[in-house]
N, C-alpha and C positions, 0 to 999 in steps of 0.2 A: 572489510576493505572491500573495495568497490571498483567493478572491473574499468577499464576507461573505455567510453565511447565517443563516436562524433555522431552529430545527426546532418546530413547531407540537406541541403534544403529544396533539392530536386525531386525529392522521396516524398513531401510532405503536399498534400494536396489540399488547397486551404479556396474555398469558395465563400464570396461574399451573400446572405440570404438578409431578407427581411425577419427583423427583432418579434418576438411578442413581445405582449403586457402593455405595460402604459407606454406614451411618451405624444400623445395628441395626432395632429393630421402627420408631423412630421416621421411618423412610422410608418406609411403607407407607404411613402416616397424614396424613404431611401435605406439602402442595407447596408445595414451599420453590424447585424449577426456576421458571425463567420461559424463556416462548419469547415472544420478540418478531418481531413480523413489519412491513414499512414501504413500502409499495407506492412504488416511485421515478415514475411515472408522473404518479399522480393525486397528488402532493405538491405543497405551495406554494413547493419548493426552485427558485431562477433555471432556465430551460432549459440555460444552457451546464454546470453542474453534474448537471444530470439527466443529459447526453449524457456527460458524463466517467464520472459513476457505471456508467451501461449500458454504457463501454466498457470497464470495471476487467477485469481478468480474476483475479476471487475467488470462491470456491466459495461464499462467504454469498449473491451474487446470484443467484437464481434466471433459468432463463430468458425467465421472465414479467414480470423485472424486480422481484422482490421481493426486499428483503433478510431473510434469515432469521438470530435469531441466537440462540442458546441459552446460558443462563449460568446455573449450576450450582455454582460454586467454592463460596458460600457456604452456612451453614445457614439463615441468613435470608433472607425471601421478599424486602425492602427491598434490601439488602445484592445481592441478584444482577438485581432491579430496575434499581437503579442503575450495577451494571458493565452491565448490556446496555444502556442507553442511552449507558452512554460507550462503547460499542465503537460504536457507531452513527453517535456524533458524531465519532469518529477516523476512522471509515471516509470520512464526508459531506467531513471536514476536509481529508483526503488528495487524494480529487478534486477538493476547492477549491482547492489550493496548484497555481496555473501551472508549471510547469516554466521554469527561467530559459532565456533568448535566448541562444544562443551569438553571441557576436559574432566574425566569424572576423579573425585577425589573421596578419602575417607574420612567421618568424623575424628578428631581429636581424641584425645584420653580422658580429656577433661570433660567432653561432651556425653562421653558414652558412661562417664560416673553419674554424670548428671540423670543420665536416661535412670539408667539403673536405681538410683536413689529413688526416684521420683516412682518408678512402678514398685518397690520394696515398699514406701511409704503408704501405697494405694493399696496395695498388697495386705498389711495390718489394718488399714482403714476394714478393709472386708471380712477380714479375719477374725475383728471385735466382735464384728455384728453378729457371726455364726457362734461366736461363743455361747453358751446356755447357764445361765443367773442358776446359780446353788441355792 
């Protein structure tokens, strides 16, 4: 089951930064990478999703409760911005998905009989090893 949520664009802080890595002379002139910051505590998300987000063991979530995502896969600023927002939504969706409740079940009669038959066979094998030859 997934809890409903909406991501308010005003709560997301997106900054254009210079990308790392290869790119020739263009990489020194143009800021195409995106640095996204999202404060969990100050957001308008439901309290349950906030708590589950803070409990996630994800390196993108700082100890202050701020999600920091850096996107620099594309040469376009708009594509990197869309990629960063997609990753943020994916992270929130992961926290909003509740784990399925496990209903305890009991083994069926045939399964119990198979288990006991296997134990009996093993017992007979071991008992045959113990017998002293006459």
